[in-house]
N, C-alpha and C positions, 0 to 999 in steps of 0.2 A: 479523642476517640480511642477506643480500646479494641484490641484484637481478640478479646475474650468472647466466647459464644454465650448467648442467653444472659448477658449481663443485666442486672436489675437497674432500671432508671425510672424516673417519674414519668417520662414521656409515654403517652398511649397513642398508638397508631391503629386506625381502623381502615381495613380494605374491604370494600363491598363490590363484588362482581355481580352484574345484573344482565338480564335480557329484557328486551322491550316487548310489551304486550300491544302496543299501539304503533302507528306510523312514526318514523324517526322524527319528522318535523314537529309532531305533537309532543313527543317526549322532550326534544331539544327546547322547544318553546316553554314547556313547563319548567324545566330545569333553570333556564335563563331568566324567565319572567316571574316565576313564582317561588320555586324552592330556594334559589340562591339569595334573593332579597329577604325572604323569610328567615333564613338561617343567620345571615349577617345583621338582620334587624335586632337580634338579641345583643349585639355589641359585646360578645364574649372575648375578652382579651386573651384567655387561655386557649382559644381555638386558633391554631397556627396555620393550618391548611384545610381547605375544603375545596378540592379540585376534582372535576370530572374529566375523564378521558373516554371518548366515544370511538368505537372501532370503525374502520374504513368501510365495512359492509353495512354500517348504520343499523345494526341489529342488537348491539350490546354495548356495555360500557363498564368502567371501573370508577368508583368514587373513593378518593383517599382523604381521610380526615386525620389530622394530627393535633393532639391536645398536650398542654403542658403536663397534665396529670390525669389520672382516671376519674377524679372528682369532677373535673370539667366535662369529661365525656358523659358521665352520669347526669350532670346538671343539664347539658344540652338535650340528652335523651329524654329526661323527665319533662322538658319543655315541649318537645316535639311529638313524642309518642301519643297517638290518639287525636292529634289535631287534624283539621280538614286537609291541610297540605300533606301530612303524613298519609292520610287515607287515600288521597289522590295519587300519591307516589306509589302506594301499594297496588292501585288499579292499573297504572300505566307501566309498571316495572315489576318483574319477578326477580327476587333476590336469589341468585344461584349459590353464592357463598358469602359469608361474613366472617372475616378474620380479625380478631383483636390481638394486637401485639402489645403486651403490657398487662399489668394486674388490674382487675376490676372486682368489685364486691360481688359476693354470691347473690345478693338481692338484685343487683342490676343485671347479672348474668341470667337470672330467671326472667326478667322483663324482656331480654333479647331473644329468648328461645323461639318465640313465634316468627322471628325474622330468619331463622335457620342458623 
């Protein structure tokens, strides 16, 4: 680990802050029963973390995704964007902010624009 700021690494971290458009239980069940099995069903070795943290008020949450590199992030995004699971995600949840820590291609950056 280095004490340098903005040091370039291959690791790509994605932080997605969301609010819920539906009841907490509906969102929680979707995440646990549909989204997580769908994501892990791809068996991506370069996906190191896919973790949800839901707030105590049960109105919002944060998703943290960590990839070995930006190519893995783009690969998963390419598999997920436009799928029924992704569309349902967009109905149940509003993305308040999406922060990507690391380098991504301009092409994939364009694909992410609709997500904020």
